[in-house]
C-alpha positions in Angstrom: 0.0 0.0 0.0 1.3 3.4 -1.0 1.0 6.2 1.6 0.5 9.7 0.2 2.9 12.4 1.4 3.0 16.1 0.6 6.2 17.3 -1.1 6.6 21.0 -0.7 9.2 22.3 -3.1 9.5 25.2 -5.6 9.8 24.7 -9.3 13.5 24.2 -9.7 15.6 26.6 -11.7 18.9 24.7 -11.4 19.6 21.3 -12.7 21.1 20.4 -9.3 17.8 21.3 -7.6 16.0 19.0 -10.0 18.5 16.3 -9.2 17.9 16.7 -5.5 14.1 16.4 -6.0 14.5 13.4 -8.2 16.7 11.6 -5.7 14.3 12.4 -2.8 11.3 11.3 -4.8 13.0 8.0 -5.8 13.9 7.3 -2.1 10.4 8.1 -1.0 8.9 5.7 -3.6 11.3 3.0 -2.5 9.7 3.3 0.9 6.2 3.0 -0.5 5.6 6.7 0.0 3.9 8.6 -2.8 5.1 12.2 -3.0 2.5 14.6 -4.2 3.0 18.2 -5.2 0.5 20.9 -6.2 1.1 21.7 -9.9 3.1 18.5 -10.5 1.0 15.5 -9.4 -2.2 17.3 -8.3 -4.1 20.1 -10.0 -7.2 22.0 -9.2 -9.3 25.0 -10.3 -9.6 26.0 -6.6 -7.5 28.8 -5.0 -3.9 27.8 -4.2 -4.4 27.6 -0.5 -7.6 25.5 -0.9 -5.8 23.2 -3.2 -2.9 22.9 -0.7 -5.3 22.3 2.1 -7.2 19.5 0.2 -3.9 17.8 -0.7 -2.6 18.2 2.9 -5.7 16.5 4.3 -5.2 13.6 2.0 -1.5 13.3 3.0 0.2 11.5 5.9 3.2 13.7 6.3 5.0 16.6 4.7 8.6 17.1 3.4 9.6 20.6 2.5 12.8 21.5 0.5 13.9 25.1 1.2 16.0 25.8 -1.9 17.8 29.1 -2.5 15.4 31.3 -4.5 15.9 35.0 -3.9 19.3 36.6 -3.5 19.6 40.0 -1.7 22.8 41.7 -2.9 22.3 44.6 -0.6 19.6 44.8 2.0 18.7 46.0 5.5 16.1 44.6 7.8 14.2 47.3 9.9 15.7 50.3 8.2 14.9 53.7 9.6 13.3 52.2 12.7 11.9 54.9 15.1 11.5 52.4 17.9 15.1 51.9 18.9 15.3 48.7 16.8 18.8 48.0 15.5 18.9 47.6 11.7 20.3 44.3 10.5 22.4 43.8 7.4 20.9 41.1 5.2 23.2 41.7 2.3 24.5 38.7 0.3 21.8 36.4 1.8 19.6 33.8 0.2 15.9 33.4 0.9 13.5 30.6 -0.1 10.0 30.6 -1.4 7.3 31.7 1.0 5.6 28.4 0.4 8.3 26.8 2.5 6.9 28.7 5.4 3.2 28.3 4.6 2.9 24.6 3.8 4.9 23.2 6.8 2.8 25.5 9.1 -0.4 24.1 7.6 0.9 20.5 8.1 1.8 21.3 11.7 -1.7 22.6 12.3 -3.3 19.4 11.3 -0.8 17.2 13.2 1.2 15.8 10.3 4.9 14.8 10.7 7.0 17.5 9.1 10.6 17.2 7.8 12.3 20.3 6.3 15.5 20.1 4.3 17.2 23.6 4.1 19.8 24.3 1.4 23.0 25.6 2.8 23.0 29.4 2.8 19.2 29.9 3.0 18.3 32.3 5.8 17.1 30.5 8.8 14.1 32.5 9.8 10.5 31.7 10.7 9.8 28.0 10.4 13.3 27.5 9.1 14.8 28.5 12.4 16.3 25.7 14.4 14.0 24.5 17.1 10.8 26.0 15.8 9.4 22.5 15.1 11.3 20.9 17.9 12.8 18.5 15.4 16.2 18.4 13.7 16.3 20.3 10.4 18.9 18.9 8.0 21.0 21.3 5.9 22.3 20.1 2.5 24.7 21.3 -0.1 23.8 21.0 -3.8 27.4 20.5 -4.6 27.4 17.1 -2.9 24.0 15.6 -3.5 25.0 11.9 -3.8 27.1 11.9 -0.7 24.3 13.6 1.2 21.7 10.9 0.3 24.2 8.3 1.4 25.0 10.0 4.7 24.1 8.7 8.1 22.3 12.0 8.8 20.0 11.7 5.9 19.2 8.0 6.5 18.4 8.6 10.2 16.2 11.7 9.7 14.2 10.1 6.8 13.7 6.9 8.8 12.5 8.8 11.8 10.1 10.8 9.7 8.9 7.8 7.8 8.1 6.0 11.1 5.9 8.8 12.1 4.2 8.8 8.6 3.3 5.2 9.0 1.9 5.9 12.4 -0.4 8.5 10.8 -1.5 6.0 8.2 -2.4 3.5 10.9 -4.3 6.0 12.9 -6.3 7.7 10.1 -9.9 6.8 10.2 -9.8 6.0 13.9 -12.2 8.3 15.7 -11.0 10.2 18.8 -12.0 8.8 22.1 -13.1 11.0 25.0 -13.1 8.0 27.4 -11.0 5.1 28.5 -12.1 1.5 27.8 
């Protein structure tokens, strides 16, 4: 039996990003997990958030890949603050797509296991901050994709997440009980 999982990832613009996605999808399928992505495997005429919500409710876990997307050559956070807030230099920083914040938050809200892979160099803010989910957030380098997928780190985090996904599969459809038997 295949278990549906939500794969949150931007449309790749680099061949190495596509290679990372392909490797991850192949690994998931080898575990009998079926990765589903809005605009790739699932389409709808509904609004994007409604489409994501529908797919999320049909999934048993979420994996997000926070690739580099936007590069800020020169930037300042909180410029001209009149509230004694120190401006912060965010020059030469990479940001990911906002969907890497939205979709994991939606999955968290409905109790799905979430695993986020963050590309090296992507700003760790919001959901991408260490400790926000209370789980380990692996960081990868697109210059060494094959070694990463062979690493002990990858194997352990994916197995831990997979175990939680199969727990969801086993519990789905079971009504909540407000009493002890």
